[in-house]
Residue, then its C-alpha position, 0 to 999 in steps of 0.5 A: t233794438l227791434t228784436n221784438m218786433k210788433q206782435p199780432s193784434v188779435q192772436k185770438r183772430k189767427l186761431i179763428l181762421t185756423m179753426l175755420l180752415i181746418l172746418l172747411t178743408g181739413p187740417v193744415v199739414a204744411g208748415n205744421l209744428q206738430e211735435e214728434e215723439s222723441t226724447v234726446t239729451i246733448v251734452g258738452a257742446t257750446l249753446i248759441d241759443g239765438t238770444e242776445t245772451e251770452p254762449v254758454k260752454n259745456a251746456i246741457v240741452v234736454i229734449r223731450g216730445g220734439l220740444i225744448d225741456c231745458a238749454g243752459n248750464r249743467q245747474q239749470c239743467l238736470l242730465d236725465p240718464d233714460t234719454q238718448l244722449i249726445d256727447a257733442t263735447g268740442k261742438w257748437l249748438v245753435p238753433g235750426f236755420i230759417d230760410s225765409h225767401v225761398h222759391w219752389q218753382i226752382w225745382y219744377d219740370d218743364q211742365k211747371l210741376l213739382s214730382p215727389e221725388k224732386a221735392a224730397a230731394a229738395a228737402r234733404v238738401y235743405l235739411a243737410n245744410g241746417i234749414t229746418t223751416l223754409v218760407d216760400v215767398g214765391g207766392q200763389r202764382w207758382v205753389d199752385e194746388a197741384n204742387r202744394q199737395v205734392l209738398d203737403k204730402l211730402q209734410e205728412s210722409d216720414q221723409p226728412a223735410p224742413r217745415l214749410f210756409y207759404s206767402g199769398w202774392i200780390d201784385r198789379k197783375v194779380i189785382e187786375a186779373s181779381d173780380s174784386k180788383d181790390a188788394g183788400v179782399i185779395a189779402s183776406e182770401l189768401l190769408i184764409r187759405g192758410n198763407v204766413g204773409i202776403k208778399v206785395h210785389n211789382g206795380l203797387n200803389r199807396q192804397d194797395y199798401e194801405r188796403i193790404t196791410g189793413v187786413a193783415d194787421r187786423l188779422g195778425y199776419p205781416v206784410y213783406g216784399h219788393t217796394y220798387y219795380l220798373d215800368e215804361t217810366g223807369f225804376v220807380n221806388r215805392t218804398s218810402e209808401a209803403i213803410s207809411a202804409g204799414v209794410d213790415g218787412i223790406f225785400h233786396v237792398l239792390g231796389i231801396p237807393p235813398a238816392s238824391n240828385v240823380p242826372p237824368l238816365p239814359a232811356v233804355p228798352m224795357e226788354n234789356w233787363q240787364a240794362w235797367w238791373l244796372a241802372g236800379a244798382k247804379l242810383w246807389l252811387h247818388t246815395t249819401d250818409d244823410s239820404m241813407d240815415e233818412l230812410i232808416r229813421q223812417m224804417l225804425n219809426k214803423q218797426v220795419w226789418l230788412q231782408p237784404t239779399l246780398i248774396t243775389e248781387y254777391t253773385l253778380i260781382q263776384p261771378d266765379h266764386f260759386r263756378d267750381s263749387p262741387n254743390w251744383t251736384y245738388s242743384p236743379a240748374t247748372w252754373e251755365e245755366l244759371r249764367l244765362g238766366f242772371p246779368v252777365f256785367e263786365g268792364e266799367d259796368l262791372a266796377q260801377y256795380r261794385a261800387a254800388y254793391a259796397k254802398m248797400q254794404l254800407f246801408v246795411k251796417r248803418f241799418f244795423e248800427a241804428g237798432g235795425m232788424l236784419v233777417a236773412g234770406t237767399d232767393g234761392l241763389p245761387i245753388p238752392g240749399f246752400g246759400l243761407q250760410e253764404e248770406m251770413r258770411l256777407l252780412v259778416e263781411a258788411g260789418i255785422p257781427s256774427q251772432v247777429a248774422i246767426r240771429s238774422a237766419t234763427h231768432h229774427a226770421s222767426n219774429a218777422w214771420q210771427l213765429q217766435d212763440q214756437i221757433g227761432t231760439l233754444q228756450h223751454g217750450k220751443v220746437a227742438d230744431l237745432v244744427i250742431l257745428d264742428g266749429d265756432p261760428l262766432v270766430d269764423i261765420a263759414q263754420t255754420k257750413n261745417i255741420w255735425r248733426v241737424i235736429k228738426s222736431g227732435n228727430v236727429h240727422d246725419p247731413y252726410d246721410l241726407l245728401k247721399 
């Protein structure tokens, strides 16, 4: 499998960049992994540590100084009577979840500002759902200096919150608006500012990808994102070019159909975005097992991971699934507002979209079975903070084993963002991010919603208290 992804080329360069940033701007707060002072011992739960090892029943997890000191059976880990004891008998223990595809602008007001109160409330919602780490892939365009300061202060405070990381963002508009007009120069600037990677987006060509990945590889950071877009000529799929140029990860299975023998598409005005969305999805109806396998071979040869974001498509094909959820109470938007900003397909269009979704599910399954690494992410949909467990459920529905679905939101996500030395698994020396579940997620993946306690950096939280 691709569980062990390619590592940063020169780890020392990351250290040099970090030291330079500290000298220029002071300590980097957002996304730091500084351990908290705490000593906790959890006993009795079944341990699912995020690796490929079998679950350990009646396990012991010892947390010292915010780090995992020991996680295993009673022969491996000694019970320290002087620590805070948590009896989790009959429960299940998994690593803290990582939603590596969020957009903080979902929480902005009409002036595109994030208030400290809204940021703190949003952070509690994410943490209550077991999400101990967030990666914002909205990019520099949205997490601007003012809003970044709000989030940095939240991280500095004693308020409960996941740790936060941010992506740089490069698309054709960003390049054209820059002084250098050089994608590689922009990538370097974004990484020096402390972003955890570069998200590529609309309008890029192979030369752009090569310049971005060349810089990112030298500095030891990943590149990922959209490899398709729409323009006046139609639906443009540059996935194969991006893979060849060295992109590390692909977002959104919707836009990467390896279609063949596609009939001429009807002309659709660019402003009719619903029609274009449907046209892109319908390209999946022209894929075959062979064309899927060829794209999968390209991805595996270059060790490219996939973040399907199936929840986006599921929201379209099952529009009423989330309508009556009580969790809209915690959302910055209502169900009606979401529907106004989302395609609404009916009749034959809906039937074709569902058929296309079945093809996407098949591709995800074949990608996994071939050895590909899946990474869970939500795009912030449909209800921010409540979507990651739905994405894991949809992966299982697509034919992915429950334990792999859990790894997609833990170990695989930490690998994709090259954070695997700190988070993603419950092993000695890792940051103590854990979720204690009331039910067995390997029997029913929906049990990942049934959270009893969340532990972030050794600090224990009751999800019900967080949501009050």
